[in-house]
C-alpha positions in Angstrom: 17.1 15.4 0.2 20.6 14.0 -0.6 22.4 12.9 -3.7 24.3 9.7 -3.7 28.0 9.3 -3.9 28.8 7.8 -7.4 31.0 5.1 -5.9 28.5 3.3 -3.8 29.6 -0.2 -4.8 28.3 -1.8 -1.6 25.0 0.0 -1.6 21.5 -1.4 -2.3 19.5 0.6 -4.8 15.7 0.8 -4.4 13.9 1.5 -7.7 10.4 2.8 -7.2 7.9 4.8 -9.2 7.4 7.3 -6.3 8.9 8.1 -2.9 7.3 11.0 -1.1 7.2 9.3 1.6 3.8 10.1 3.1 1.2 7.6 4.1 1.9 5.2 1.3 2.5 1.4 1.4 5.5 1.2 -0.9 7.0 4.4 0.3 6.8 3.6 4.0 8.1 0.0 3.3 11.2 1.6 1.8 11.5 4.1 4.6 11.4 1.4 7.2 14.2 -0.5 5.5 16.6 2.3 4.7 16.1 4.0 8.0 16.2 0.8 10.1 19.2 -1.1 8.5 21.8 1.3 9.8 24.8 -0.8 8.7 24.0 -0.5 5.0 24.1 2.3 2.5 21.1 2.8 0.2 20.1 4.8 -2.8 16.4 5.4 -3.5 15.8 6.1 -7.2 12.4 7.7 -7.6 10.7 10.4 -9.6 10.8 14.2 -9.7 7.6 15.5 -8.1 6.2 19.0 -8.1 5.0 20.8 -5.0 6.0 18.3 -2.3 8.3 19.6 0.4 10.5 16.7 1.4 12.5 16.1 4.5 15.7 14.2 4.4 15.3 12.5 7.8 17.7 9.6 7.3 21.1 11.1 6.9 24.2 10.5 4.6 23.8 6.7 4.5 20.8 7.1 2.1 20.9 9.0 -1.2 17.6 10.0 -2.7 17.9 10.6 -6.4 14.9 11.8 -8.3 14.9 11.0 -12.0 12.9 12.7 -14.8 10.6 13.0 -16.6 8.7 14.7 -13.9 5.7 12.9 -12.4 2.8 15.1 -13.2 0.2 12.8 -11.6 1.6 12.4 -8.0 2.2 15.1 -5.4 0.5 18.3 -4.4 0.5 19.9 -7.9 -0.6 16.9 -9.9 -2.5 17.6 -13.1 -6.2 16.9 -13.4 -7.1 14.4 -16.2 -9.5 11.7 -17.1 -8.7 8.3 -15.5 -7.7 6.6 -18.7 -5.4 9.4 -19.9 -3.8 9.6 -16.4 -3.2 5.8 -16.6 -1.8 6.0 -20.1 0.4 9.1 -19.8 1.4 8.6 -16.2 2.5 5.0 -16.6 4.2 5.7 -19.9 6.2 8.4 -18.2 7.0 5.9 -15.5 8.4 3.5 -18.1 10.5 6.2 -19.6 11.7 7.1 -16.1 12.5 3.4 -15.4 14.7 3.2 -18.4 16.7 6.2 -17.1 16.7 4.7 -13.6 18.2 1.5 -15.1 21.0 3.5 -16.6 21.7 5.2 -13.3 21.9 1.8 -11.6 24.6 0.9 -14.1 26.4 4.2 -13.4 26.3 3.8 -9.6 27.5 0.2 -9.7 25.8 -0.8 -6.5 25.8 -4.4 -5.3 22.2 -5.1 -5.9 18.8 -3.7 -6.9 15.6 -3.8 -4.8 12.8 -3.1 -7.3 9.2 -1.9 -6.5 8.3 -1.0 -10.1 5.0 -2.3 -11.3 3.6 0.5 -13.5 2.9 -1.8 -16.5 -0.9 -1.4 -16.3 -0.7 1.4 -19.0 -0.5 -1.3 -21.6 -4.1 -2.2 -21.0 -5.2 1.3 -21.8 -3.6 0.8 -25.3 -6.2 -1.8 -26.2 -8.1 -0.6 -29.2 -5.7 2.3 -29.7 -2.7 0.4 -31.2 -2.5 -2.9 -33.0 -2.1 -6.0 -30.8 1.3 -6.6 -32.3 2.5 -3.2 -31.3 1.0 -3.6 -27.8 2.9 -6.9 -27.5 6.2 -5.2 -28.5 5.5 -2.5 -25.8 5.1 -5.2 -23.2 8.3 -6.9 -24.2 10.1 -3.5 -24.1 8.7 -2.8 -20.6 9.9 -6.2 -19.4 13.4 -5.6 -20.9 13.6 -2.2 -19.2 12.6 -3.8 -15.9 15.6 -6.1 -16.1 18.8 -5.0 -14.3 22.4 -6.1 -14.7 22.8 -6.6 -10.9 21.2 -9.2 -8.7 17.6 -8.1 -8.1 15.0 -8.4 -5.4 11.4 -7.7 -6.2 8.9 -6.9 -3.4 5.4 -7.8 -4.3 3.1 -5.3 -2.6 0.1 -7.6 -2.6 -0.2 -8.0 -6.4 -0.2 -11.8 -6.1 -3.4 -11.6 -4.0 -5.3 -9.5 -6.5 -7.0 -10.0 -9.8 -4.3 -8.5 -12.0 -4.4 -7.5 -15.7 -2.7 -9.7 -18.3 0.2 -7.3 -18.5 0.6 -7.2 -14.8 0.5 -11.0 -14.8 3.4 -10.9 -17.3 5.3 -8.6 -15.0 4.9 -11.0 -12.1 6.0 -13.9 -14.3 9.0 -11.9 -15.4 10.0 -11.2 -11.8 9.8 -14.9 -11.0 11.8 -15.9 -14.1 14.4 -13.1 -14.1 15.1 -11.8 -10.6 16.9 -13.7 -7.9 14.4 -13.1 -5.0 10.7 -12.3 -4.9 9.6 -11.0 -1.5 5.9 -11.2 -0.7 4.4 -9.3 2.2 1.6 -11.8 2.8 1.8 -15.5 3.4 -1.0 -16.2 0.9 0.8 -14.0 -1.7 4.0 -16.1 -1.2 2.0 -19.3 -1.8 0.5 -18.0 -5.0 3.9 -16.7 -6.1 5.4 -20.2 -5.7 2.5 -21.7 -7.6 3.0 -19.3 -10.4 6.8 -19.9 -10.4 6.1 -23.6 -11.0 3.7 -22.7 -13.9 6.1 -20.3 -15.7 9.3 -22.0 -14.8 10.5 -19.3 -12.5 13.8 -19.8 -10.7 13.5 -16.8 -8.2 13.6 -17.7 -4.5 10.2 -16.7 -3.1 10.2 -15.5 0.5 7.4 -14.4 2.8 8.7 -11.3 4.8 5.8 -9.2 6.1 5.5 -5.4 6.3 7.0 -4.1 9.6 6.5 -1.2 11.9 8.9 0.4 14.4 7.2 -0.8 17.6 9.4 1.5 19.7 8.2 4.6 17.9 4.7 3.3 17.5 3.8 2.4 21.1 0.8 3.0 23.3 0.4 6.4 24.9 -1.9 7.1 27.8 -4.2 9.9 26.7 -3.9 13.1 28.6 -6.9 14.6 30.4 -7.3 17.1 27.6 -7.7 14.4 24.9 -11.3 13.6 24.1 -12.2 10.3 22.4 -11.4 10.6 18.7 -12.2 8.5 15.7 -9.3 8.6 13.2 -8.9 7.9 9.5 -5.4 7.7 7.9 -4.9 7.2 4.2 -4.7 8.5 0.6 -7.0 11.3 -0.4 -8.6 9.4 -3.2 -9.5 6.3 -1.2 -12.6 5.7 0.9 -13.6 9.3 1.2 -17.3 8.8 0.5 -17.6 6.2 3.3 -15.6 8.3 5.7 -17.7 11.4 5.0 -20.9 9.6 5.6 -19.6 8.1 8.9 -18.7 11.6 10.0 -22.3 12.7 9.3 -23.7 9.7 11.1 -21.6 10.0 14.2 -22.1 13.7 15.1 -21.4 13.1 18.7 -17.7 12.3 18.2 -14.5 14.1 17.2 -12.6 13.0 14.1 -8.9 13.2 13.1 -8.2 12.8 9.4 -4.6 12.1 8.4 -4.7 12.4 4.6 -2.0 12.4 1.9 -2.6 13.7 -1.6 -2.4 16.6 -4.0 -4.2 19.9 -3.7 -7.0 18.8 -6.0 -7.7 15.5 -4.2 -7.5 17.2 -0.8 -10.1 19.8 -1.7 -13.0 17.6 -0.9 -11.6 16.7 2.5 -11.4 20.3 3.4 -15.1 20.6 3.0 -15.8 18.4 6.1 -13.5 20.3 8.5 -15.3 21.7 11.5 -14.9 22.2 15.2 -15.1 18.4 15.7 -13.3 17.4 12.5 -9.6 18.1 12.2 -7.6 17.5 8.9 -3.8 17.1 8.8 -2.3 16.6 5.3 0.9 15.0 4.0 2.5 14.0 7.3 5.9 12.4 7.1 6.5 9.1 8.8 8.3 10.6 11.8 5.2 12.7 12.7 2.7 9.8 12.7 3.3 8.3 16.3 2.5 11.7 17.9 -0.6 12.2 15.7 -1.9 8.7 16.3 -1.6 9.2 20.0 -4.7 11.3 19.7 -6.7 8.4 18.2 -9.2 6.2 20.1 -10.4 4.1 17.2 -9.0 3.8 13.6 -11.2 3.4 10.5 -9.6 1.6 7.6 -12.0 1.1 4.6 -9.4 -0.9 2.6 -11.1 -2.8 -0.3 -8.2 -4.8 -1.8 -6.8 -8.0 -0.2 -3.8 -7.8 2.1 -2.3 -6.3 5.2 -2.6 -2.5 5.5 0.2 -0.4 7.1 -2.6 1.6 8.7 -3.7 -1.5 10.6 -0.1 -2.3 11.6 0.7 1.1 12.9 -2.6 1.5 14.7 -2.4 -1.8 16.4 1.2 -1.1 17.4 -0.1 2.0 19.2 -2.8 -0.1 20.9 -5.6 1.4 18.8 -8.4 -1.0 17.8 -9.2 -0.9 14.1 -12.4 -1.1 12.1 -11.6 -2.4 8.6 -13.5 -3.7 5.6 -14.0 -7.4 5.3 -11.5 -9.1 3.0 -8.7 -11.7 2.7 -5.3 -11.6 4.4 -6.3 -9.1 7.1 -4.2 -10.5 9.9 -3.2 -9.2 12.4 -6.7 -7.6 12.3 -8.8 -10.4 13.8 -12.5 -9.4 14.2 -13.6 -9.7 17.8 -9.9 -9.9 19.0 -8.0 -6.8 17.7 -10.8 -4.9 16.0 -13.9 -5.3 13.9 -14.2 -6.4 10.3 -17.3 -4.8 8.8 -18.9 -4.6 5.4 -17.6 -1.6 3.5 -20.6 0.6 4.1 -21.0 3.7 6.1 -23.8 2.1 8.1 -21.7 -0.9 9.1 -18.6 1.2 9.8 -20.5 3.7 11.9 -22.1 0.9 13.9 -18.7 -0.8 14.6 -17.1 2.5 15.5 -19.8 3.4 17.9 -19.6 0.0 19.6 -15.9 0.5 20.3 -16.2 4.2 21.3 -18.9 3.3 23.9 -16.9 0.3 25.4 -13.6 1.3 26.9 -12.9 -2.2 28.3 -13.4 -3.8 24.9 -11.1 -1.1 23.3 -8.4 -1.8 25.7 -8.6 -5.5 25.3 -8.5 -5.3 21.5 -5.7 -2.7 21.7 -3.5 -4.8 24.0 -4.0 -7.9 22.0 -3.2 -6.1 18.7 -0.1 -4.6 20.2 1.1 -8.0 21.4 0.6 -9.6 18.0 2.3 -6.8 16.1 5.3 -6.8 18.5 5.7 -10.6 18.2 5.2 -10.8 14.4 5.6 -7.5 12.6 8.1 -5.5 14.7 11.0 -4.1 12.7 13.3 -5.8 15.2 12.0 -9.1 13.8 11.4 -8.3 10.2 14.4 -6.1 9.2 17.0 -8.8 10.1 15.1 -11.0 7.5 15.6 -8.3 4.9 19.2 -7.9 5.9 19.6 -11.7 5.5 18.2 -11.5 1.9 20.7 -8.8 1.1 23.6 -10.7 2.7 22.8 -13.9 0.9 22.5 -12.1 -2.5 25.8 -10.3 -1.9 27.8 -13.4 -1.0 
């Protein structure tokens, strides 16, 4: 972990609620940019987190500055709490932290801000607790804090595709009205963002720039003779576990590799399924993932929200076919071409996984096609120059 030089006038500052970075969409998105654009300097402004051992794998070009108050609800030592309290307290702390991050951006004097902050959902938890007038003032305060003195880019991590709360809708409108550029990682999200911009009078330039993957690092590996066919799951500890656990029970003839990120409390339930045929690896940094995924034969991705998943991109880049939940904006996962889209039930996932595990020819066909599509459309060699162009245009 490094601290930034306080004279980085030509740097880009990424403002984000959390940066671990382990198996998370926003975190890996930032990691790909700051590690891949080697001719730029970056500062990542994030939160202090307890219990997470972090590697600085990028070098002196990138400063990682963690701002308080400490995030008690992310990381290995997160506090247990009811969901509503966690939303209210955690996101309120995120807003306090953002106000401090904003002051740091002014101190550093970098050339532009790249914001990923969207923790405004806590306002919905205030309904019935505070008067509506007070709640409205809190929303306005949050939007003021989410305004920066430097040219700002906002990356929409699939919010335009989802049914968002009224306060989140206000944040998206604020981004379109206040920031210079809004980057959407899905084409449909960009279309919806442009439609909203017309509705709210937003002047931000909306661009579709997809998530990307390092297709040199994530590339197919011929399995060694010691590697037995293995079904893999990769994701957050609090997502999809019931389905995955049931699939493990249904497919007793296969080995499983579980690559899971989370705190000690959320990981406890995953440890209960570990056995001779079920291996669990927790909190792996991005640099370790290619070697770990080389052990996978089929990837399970029970994503329930709309959008492209990094799990899908990284798996297909490795030539691993994916079984994912049906939904919108799933490309490059095309059912019957690069994997299988199944209903989000254990029965449907187990059936699809067994079909692929029993048909090597089909797996190779799906994997090869998935790899081709990712290399042609989502490789960092293609996508990162588009991000660099946004930075260059904003700086000129």
